[in-house]
DRENMARVO-640553 format. One record per atom (N, C-alpha, C, CB): residue number from 1; residue in three letters; atom name; x, y, z. Coordinates in steps of 0.001 Angstrom, whole numbers. Glycine has a CB too. Layout:
BEGIN
<NUM "ALA" "CA" <X Y Z>>
...
END
This chain:
BEGIN
<1 "MET" "N" <861 -1135 -131>>
<1 "MET" "CA" <170 -93 -41>>
<1 "MET" "C" <950 1183 -17>>
<1 "MET" "CB" <-594 -241 983>>
<2 "ASP" "N" <586 2247 -853>>
<2 "ASP" "CA" <1523 3496 -783>>
<2 "ASP" "C" <1112 4261 323>>
<2 "ASP" "CB" <1504 4413 -2058>>
<3 "GLU" "N" <2169 4862 813>>
<3 "GLU" "CA" <2157 5664 2188>>
<3 "GLU" "C" <1170 6624 2234>>
<3 "GLU" "CB" <3432 6390 2491>>
<4 "ASN" "N" <744 7339 1127>>
<4 "ASN" "CA" <-205 8270 1100>>
<4 "ASN" "C" <-1523 7613 1820>>
<4 "ASN" "CB" <-411 8735 -383>>
<5 "GLY" "N" <-1820 6326 1196>>
<5 "GLY" "CA" <-2984 5802 1629>>
<5 "GLY" "C" <-2997 5456 3082>>
<5 "GLY" "CB" <-3281 4708 858>>
<6 "ILE" "N" <-1796 5214 3768>>
<6 "ILE" "CA" <-1723 4987 5119>>
<6 "ILE" "C" <-1988 6372 5913>>
<6 "ILE" "CB" <-344 4353 5434>>
<7 "GLU" "N" <-1240 7269 5487>>
<7 "GLU" "CA" <-1298 8593 6130>>
<7 "GLU" "C" <-2655 9198 5821>>
<7 "GLU" "CB" <-131 9537 5634>>
<8 "GLY" "N" <-3264 8860 4965>>
<8 "GLY" "CA" <-4724 9500 4703>>
<8 "GLY" "C" <-5479 8821 5768>>
<8 "GLY" "CB" <-5439 9209 3119>>
<9 "ALA" "N" <-5665 7439 5707>>
<9 "ALA" "CA" <-6414 6793 6706>>
<9 "ALA" "C" <-6217 7243 8204>>
<9 "ALA" "CB" <-6119 5413 6586>>
<10 "VAL" "N" <-4943 7599 8666>>
<10 "VAL" "CA" <-4922 7930 9765>>
<10 "VAL" "C" <-5380 9446 10078>>
<10 "VAL" "CB" <-3751 7596 10113>>
<11 "LYS" "N" <-5094 10278 9063>>
<11 "LYS" "CA" <-5803 11726 8852>>
<11 "LYS" "C" <-7377 11415 9118>>
<11 "LYS" "CB" <-5541 12414 7132>>
<12 "THR" "N" <-7958 10534 8308>>
<12 "THR" "CA" <-9523 10646 8455>>
<12 "THR" "C" <-9766 10272 9738>>
<12 "THR" "CB" <-10396 9763 7488>>
<13 "GLY" "N" <-9077 9307 10064>>
<13 "GLY" "CA" <-9565 8767 11649>>
<13 "GLY" "C" <-9279 9892 12767>>
<13 "GLY" "CB" <-8607 7271 12176>>
<14 "ALA" "N" <-8136 10542 12515>>
<14 "ALA" "CA" <-7962 11669 13550>>
<14 "ALA" "C" <-9041 12825 13138>>
<14 "ALA" "CB" <-6313 12292 13535>>
<15 "GLY" "N" <-9329 13020 11958>>
<15 "GLY" "CA" <-10377 14300 11816>>
<15 "GLY" "C" <-11870 13803 12273>>
<15 "GLY" "CB" <-10465 14893 10071>>
<16 "ARG" "N" <-12208 12478 12309>>
<16 "ARG" "CA" <-13357 12023 12700>>
<16 "ARG" "C" <-13377 12146 14249>>
<16 "ARG" "CB" <-13560 10664 12172>>
<17 "ILE" "N" <-12320 11984 14919>>
<17 "ILE" "CA" <-12287 12041 16561>>
<17 "ILE" "C" <-12236 13478 16947>>
<17 "ILE" "CB" <-10932 11255 17260>>
<18 "GLN" "N" <-11556 14348 15813>>
<18 "GLN" "CA" <-11718 15813 16382>>
<18 "GLN" "C" <-12891 16370 16103>>
<18 "GLN" "CB" <-10752 16758 15907>>
<19 "GLY" "N" <-13557 15923 15034>>
<19 "GLY" "CA" <-14973 16383 14719>>
<19 "GLY" "C" <-15945 15935 15800>>
<19 "GLY" "CB" <-15458 15816 13325>>
<20 "ALA" "N" <-15742 14928 16194>>
<20 "ALA" "CA" <-16739 14283 17405>>
<20 "ALA" "C" <-16447 15086 18696>>
<20 "ALA" "CB" <-16412 12527 17751>>
<21 "ALA" "N" <-15308 15372 18943>>
<21 "ALA" "CA" <-15072 16002 20333>>
<21 "ALA" "C" <-15362 17382 20314>>
<21 "ALA" "CB" <-13656 15846 20835>>
<22 "GLY" "N" <-15341 17961 18955>>
<22 "GLY" "CA" <-16307 19384 18820>>
<22 "GLY" "C" <-17319 19485 19061>>
<22 "GLY" "CB" <-16516 19922 17829>>
<23 "ALA" "N" <-18222 18355 18270>>
<23 "ALA" "CA" <-19387 18135 18417>>
<23 "ALA" "C" <-20167 17969 19650>>
<23 "ALA" "CB" <-19484 17330 17821>>
<24 "LEU" "N" <-19203 17273 20771>>
<24 "LEU" "CA" <-19654 16772 22111>>
<24 "LEU" "C" <-19476 18045 22992>>
<24 "LEU" "CB" <-18756 15428 22678>>
<25 "THR" "N" <-18438 19076 22550>>
<25 "THR" "CA" <-17963 20088 23600>>
<25 "THR" "C" <-18793 21402 23266>>
<25 "THR" "CB" <-16243 20367 23522>>
<26 "GLY" "N" <-19319 21116 21896>>
<26 "GLY" "CA" <-19925 22489 21542>>
<26 "GLY" "C" <-18958 23518 20638>>
<26 "GLY" "CB" <-20280 23232 22967>>
<27 "ASP" "N" <-17808 22845 20657>>
<27 "ASP" "CA" <-16595 23810 19941>>
<27 "ASP" "C" <-16920 23827 18350>>
<27 "ASP" "CB" <-14842 23087 20200>>
<28 "THR" "N" <-17509 24663 17916>>
<28 "THR" "CA" <-17828 24504 16313>>
<28 "THR" "C" <-16552 24718 15498>>
<28 "THR" "CB" <-18975 25641 15764>>
<29 "ARG" "N" <-15375 25426 16029>>
<29 "ARG" "CA" <-14236 25486 15158>>
<29 "ARG" "C" <-13413 23946 14973>>
<29 "ARG" "CB" <-13245 26647 15816>>
<30 "LEU" "N" <-13510 23454 16145>>
<30 "LEU" "CA" <-12815 22290 16422>>
<30 "LEU" "C" <-13596 21226 15454>>
<30 "LEU" "CB" <-12825 21938 18064>>
<31 "GLU" "N" <-14924 21120 15519>>
<31 "GLU" "CA" <-15634 20326 14660>>
<31 "GLU" "C" <-15680 20608 13083>>
<31 "GLU" "CB" <-16884 20353 15163>>
<32 "ALA" "N" <-15293 21949 12901>>
<32 "ALA" "CA" <-14989 21953 11432>>
<32 "ALA" "C" <-13862 21895 11162>>
<32 "ALA" "CB" <-15375 22903 10756>>
<33 "ARG" "N" <-12668 21805 11894>>
<33 "ARG" "CA" <-11179 21689 11531>>
<33 "ARG" "C" <-11176 20190 11364>>
<33 "ARG" "CB" <-10030 22289 12715>>
<34 "GLY" "N" <-12158 19255 12456>>
<34 "GLY" "CA" <-12091 17875 12133>>
<34 "GLY" "C" <-12791 17376 10858>>
<34 "GLY" "CB" <-12605 17179 13222>>
<35 "LYS" "N" <-13677 18206 10554>>
<35 "LYS" "CA" <-14244 17789 8924>>
<35 "LYS" "C" <-13443 18122 8169>>
<35 "LYS" "CB" <-15499 18382 8322>>
<36 "LEU" "N" <-12789 19157 8191>>
<36 "LEU" "CA" <-11748 19474 7187>>
<36 "LEU" "C" <-10476 18388 7118>>
<36 "LEU" "CB" <-11196 20944 7547>>
<37 "ASN" "N" <-10005 18013 8372>>
<37 "ASN" "CA" <-8955 17142 8349>>
<37 "ASN" "C" <-9661 15621 7908>>
<37 "ASN" "CB" <-8181 17191 9862>>
<38 "GLU" "N" <-10508 15377 8105>>
<38 "GLU" "CA" <-11276 13970 7446>>
<38 "GLU" "C" <-11235 14212 6090>>
<38 "GLU" "CB" <-12939 13663 7879>>
<39 "ALA" "N" <-12134 15241 5445>>
<39 "ALA" "CA" <-12222 15408 3922>>
<39 "ALA" "C" <-10606 15260 3322>>
<39 "ALA" "CB" <-12957 17049 3531>>
<40 "ALA" "N" <-9391 15731 3998>>
<40 "ALA" "CA" <-8293 15965 3597>>
<40 "ALA" "C" <-7629 14534 3527>>
<40 "ALA" "CB" <-7686 16981 4414>>
<41 "GLY" "N" <-7921 13818 4744>>
<41 "GLY" "CA" <-7351 12539 4864>>
<41 "GLY" "C" <-8152 11547 3633>>
<41 "GLY" "CB" <-7581 11995 6525>>
<42 "SER" "N" <-9325 11685 3460>>
<42 "SER" "CA" <-9978 10927 2659>>
<42 "SER" "C" <-9430 11047 1184>>
<42 "SER" "CB" <-11353 11249 2805>>
<43 "ALA" "N" <-9234 12370 683>>
<43 "ALA" "CA" <-8674 12657 -455>>
<43 "ALA" "C" <-7163 11913 -429>>
<43 "ALA" "CB" <-8684 14233 -621>>
<44 "GLN" "N" <-6404 12155 482>>
<44 "GLN" "CA" <-5199 11445 581>>
<44 "GLN" "C" <-5138 9900 128>>
<44 "GLN" "CB" <-4824 11555 1941>>
<45 "GLN" "N" <-6118 9406 929>>
<45 "GLN" "CA" <-6291 8067 861>>
<45 "GLN" "C" <-6611 7639 -588>>
<45 "GLN" "CB" <-7330 7671 1813>>
<46 "PHE" "N" <-7548 8535 -986>>
<46 "PHE" "CA" <-7910 8077 -2451>>
<46 "PHE" "C" <-6731 8426 -3300>>
<46 "PHE" "CB" <-9277 8813 -3065>>
<47 "TYR" "N" <-5991 9207 -3271>>
<47 "TYR" "CA" <-4555 9422 -4070>>
<47 "TYR" "C" <-3934 8122 -3824>>
<47 "TYR" "CB" <-3501 10741 -3492>>
<48 "GLY" "N" <-3662 7606 -2473>>
<48 "GLY" "CA" <-2715 6714 -2365>>
<48 "GLY" "C" <-3454 5363 -3398>>
<48 "GLY" "CB" <-2398 6415 -616>>
<49 "ARG" "N" <-4894 4957 -2979>>
<49 "ARG" "CA" <-5142 3834 -3982>>
<49 "ARG" "C" <-5029 3998 -5432>>
<49 "ARG" "CB" <-6388 3382 -3818>>
<50 "ALA" "N" <-5048 5255 -5946>>
<50 "ALA" "CA" <-5033 5675 -7415>>
<50 "ALA" "C" <-3357 5203 -7826>>
<50 "ALA" "CB" <-5425 7601 -7613>>
<51 "VAL" "N" <-2661 5720 -6970>>
<51 "VAL" "CA" <-1115 5438 -6859>>
<51 "VAL" "C" <-806 3651 -7133>>
<51 "VAL" "CB" <-565 5977 -5090>>
<52 "ASP" "N" <-1328 3219 -6214>>
<52 "ASP" "CA" <-1402 1589 -6290>>
<52 "ASP" "C" <-1878 847 -7219>>
<52 "ASP" "CB" <-2037 1084 -5411>>
<53 "GLN" "N" <-3227 1295 -7801>>
<53 "GLN" "CA" <-3649 979 -9242>>
<53 "GLN" "C" <-2613 1380 -10535>>
<53 "GLN" "CB" <-5024 1771 -9454>>
<54 "VAL" "N" <-2279 2578 -10488>>
<54 "VAL" "CA" <-1282 2801 -11438>>
<54 "VAL" "C" <-12 1858 -11416>>
<54 "VAL" "CB" <-883 4154 -11276>>
<55 "LYS" "N" <446 1698 -10428>>
<55 "LYS" "CA" <1756 668 -10145>>
<55 "LYS" "C" <1278 -551 -10608>>
<55 "LYS" "CB" <2280 468 -8517>>
<56 "SER" "N" <94 -982 -10196>>
<56 "SER" "CA" <-354 -2437 -10571>>
<56 "SER" "C" <-488 -2534 -12045>>
<56 "SER" "CB" <-1766 -2856 -9897>>
<57 "ALA" "N" <-994 -1435 -12787>>
<57 "ALA" "CA" <-1376 -1490 -14317>>
<57 "ALA" "C" <66 -1486 -14799>>
<57 "ALA" "CB" <-2391 -132 -14972>>
<58 "ALA" "N" <944 -674 -14394>>
<58 "ALA" "CA" <2380 -506 -15028>>
<58 "ALA" "C" <3076 -1980 -14959>>
<58 "ALA" "CB" <3359 703 -14124>>
<59 "GLY" "N" <2883 -2344 -13990>>
<59 "GLY" "CA" <3602 -3763 -13583>>
<59 "GLY" "C" <2914 -5054 -14687>>
<59 "GLY" "CB" <3163 -4170 -11647>>
<60 "ASN" "N" <1638 -4734 -14800>>
<60 "ASN" "CA" <879 -5859 -15617>>
<60 "ASN" "C" <1202 -5449 -17132>>
<60 "ASN" "CB" <-915 -5897 -15293>>
<61 "ALA" "N" <1400 -3908 -17735>>
<61 "ALA" "CA" <1830 -3901 -18794>>
<61 "ALA" "C" <3395 -3968 -19320>>
<61 "ALA" "CB" <1272 -3026 -19088>>
<62 "GLY" "N" <4195 -4051 -18162>>
<62 "GLY" "CA" <5529 -4655 -18337>>
<62 "GLY" "C" <5656 -6035 -18619>>
<62 "GLY" "CB" <6259 -4459 -17257>>
<63 "ASP" "N" <4518 -6977 -17991>>
<63 "ASP" "CA" <4618 -8162 -17869>>
<63 "ASP" "C" <4089 -8514 -19382>>
<63 "ASP" "CB" <3891 -8696 -16596>>
<64 "LEU" "N" <3184 -7659 -19940>>
<64 "LEU" "CA" <2551 -8162 -21355>>
<64 "LEU" "C" <3595 -7732 -22443>>
<64 "LEU" "CB" <954 -7417 -21718>>
<65 "ILE" "N" <4406 -6556 -22208>>
<65 "ILE" "CA" <5413 -6443 -23286>>
<65 "ILE" "C" <6253 -7294 -23201>>
<65 "ILE" "CB" <6061 -5341 -23391>>
<66 "SER" "N" <6644 -7828 -22097>>
<66 "SER" "CA" <8020 -8895 -21940>>
<66 "SER" "C" <7260 -10415 -22669>>
<66 "SER" "CB" <8620 -9194 -19766>>
<67 "ASP" "N" <6228 -10579 -22338>>
<67 "ASP" "CA" <5570 -11878 -22691>>
<67 "ASP" "C" <5110 -11977 -24063>>
<67 "ASP" "CB" <4426 -12131 -21839>>
<68 "GLN" "N" <4579 -10698 -24635>>
<68 "GLN" "CA" <4299 -10646 -26244>>
<68 "GLN" "C" <4494 -9295 -26592>>
<68 "GLN" "CB" <2778 -11107 -26745>>
<69 "PRO" "N" <5810 -9276 -27013>>
<69 "PRO" "CA" <5980 -8048 -27533>>
<69 "PRO" "C" <5450 -7507 -29031>>
<69 "PRO" "CB" <7272 -7953 -27451>>
<70 "LEU" "N" <5254 -8531 -29864>>
<70 "LEU" "CA" <4603 -8135 -31142>>
<70 "LEU" "C" <3246 -7454 -31041>>
<70 "LEU" "CB" <4436 -9327 -31976>>
<71 "ALA" "N" <2402 -8135 -29875>>
<71 "ALA" "CA" <1136 -7844 -29504>>
<71 "ALA" "C" <1217 -6394 -28978>>
<71 "ALA" "CB" <597 -8868 -28495>>
<72 "ALA" "N" <2135 -6043 -27987>>
<72 "ALA" "CA" <2285 -4609 -27574>>
<72 "ALA" "C" <2748 -3720 -28621>>
<72 "ALA" "CB" <3209 -4478 -26463>>
<73 "VAL" "N" <3531 -3868 -29506>>
<73 "VAL" "CA" <3647 -3096 -30706>>
<73 "VAL" "C" <2440 -2920 -31655>>
<73 "VAL" "CB" <4668 -3662 -31430>>
<74 "ALA" "N" <1669 -3965 -31844>>
<74 "ALA" "CA" <501 -3596 -32291>>
<74 "ALA" "C" <-764 -2740 -31987>>
<74 "ALA" "CB" <234 -4384 -32399>>
<75 "VAL" "N" <-648 -2809 -30429>>
<75 "VAL" "CA" <-1577 -2164 -29573>>
<75 "VAL" "C" <-1098 -802 -29633>>
<75 "VAL" "CB" <-1660 -2741 -28137>>
<76 "ALA" "N" <303 -368 -29634>>
<76 "ALA" "CA" <575 880 -29624>>
<76 "ALA" "C" <529 1622 -31017>>
<76 "ALA" "CB" <1771 969 -29016>>
<77 "THR" "N" <729 761 -32070>>
<77 "THR" "CA" <427 1230 -33346>>
<77 "THR" "C" <-819 1779 -33569>>
<77 "THR" "CB" <582 313 -34194>>
<78 "VAL" "N" <-1608 810 -33084>>
<78 "VAL" "CA" <-3241 1200 -33201>>
<78 "VAL" "C" <-3648 2311 -32460>>
<78 "VAL" "CB" <-4192 88 -32703>>
<79 "ALA" "N" <-3126 2434 -31193>>
<79 "ALA" "CA" <-3544 3853 -30635>>
<79 "ALA" "C" <-2815 4853 -31119>>
<79 "ALA" "CB" <-3450 4000 -29211>>
<80 "GLY" "N" <-1684 4800 -31660>>
<80 "GLY" "CA" <-1238 6047 -32137>>
<80 "GLY" "C" <-1721 6425 -33331>>
<80 "GLY" "CB" <40 6107 -32212>>
<81 "LEU" "N" <-2198 5323 -34392>>
<81 "LEU" "CA" <-2971 6035 -35167>>
<81 "LEU" "C" <-4455 6394 -35058>>
<81 "LEU" "CB" <-2816 5527 -36119>>
<82 "ALA" "N" <-4891 5707 -34022>>
<82 "ALA" "CA" <-6325 6494 -33651>>
<82 "ALA" "C" <-5939 8129 -33173>>
<82 "ALA" "CB" <-7214 5574 -32155>>
<83 "LEU" "N" <-4969 8159 -32047>>
<83 "LEU" "CA" <-4588 9307 -31762>>
<83 "LEU" "C" <-4582 10481 -33112>>
<83 "LEU" "CB" <-3276 9024 -31127>>
<84 "GLY" "N" <-3832 9925 -33838>>
<84 "GLY" "CA" <-3284 10856 -34856>>
<84 "GLY" "C" <-4598 11114 -35750>>
<84 "GLY" "CB" <-1931 10180 -35746>>
<85 "LEU" "N" <-5634 10325 -35943>>
<85 "LEU" "CA" <-6805 10557 -36630>>
<85 "LEU" "C" <-7497 11632 -35654>>
<85 "LEU" "CB" <-7659 9165 -36908>>
<86 "LEU" "N" <-7683 11473 -34361>>
<86 "LEU" "CA" <-8356 12507 -33934>>
<86 "LEU" "C" <-7824 13689 -33818>>
<86 "LEU" "CB" <-8802 12277 -32970>>
<87 "ILE" "N" <-6665 13957 -33517>>
<87 "ILE" "CA" <-5942 15066 -33658>>
<87 "ILE" "C" <-6086 15669 -35182>>
<87 "ILE" "CB" <-4517 14717 -33262>>
<88 "GLY" "N" <-5815 14742 -36245>>
<88 "GLY" "CA" <-6138 15317 -37642>>
<88 "GLY" "C" <-7319 15759 -38024>>
<88 "GLY" "CB" <-5914 14516 -38542>>
<89 "THR" "N" <-8426 15310 -37439>>
<89 "THR" "CA" <-9864 15628 -37555>>
<89 "THR" "C" <-10186 16987 -36762>>
<89 "THR" "CB" <-10746 14388 -36971>>
<90 "ALA" "N" <-9689 17114 -35701>>
<90 "ALA" "CA" <-9853 18423 -34806>>
<90 "ALA" "C" <-9175 19658 -35475>>
<90 "ALA" "CB" <-9157 18210 -33301>>
<91 "LEU" "N" <-8191 19483 -36207>>
<91 "LEU" "CA" <-7587 20643 -36782>>
<91 "LEU" "C" <-8316 20940 -38154>>
<91 "LEU" "CB" <-6022 20414 -36965>>
END
């Protein structure tokens, strides 16, 4: 797991506790800071998950290229042609 995912989970939990403490004591500033920290933690956690998925996809792509280099060249060629056609029609 990416360190951003772990740090985000910790921030999310700390923000929930901070928000709950603010709600219990009636301190609206503490409650608001807690909700803000919880949201920031959730965003960081989401980023960490996205990084993990990209790393996994890159690893899978590397395996595909190693195992089937001709197929990888064919896919890259088709993707390049499609991109070229899209750019050519946009101009």
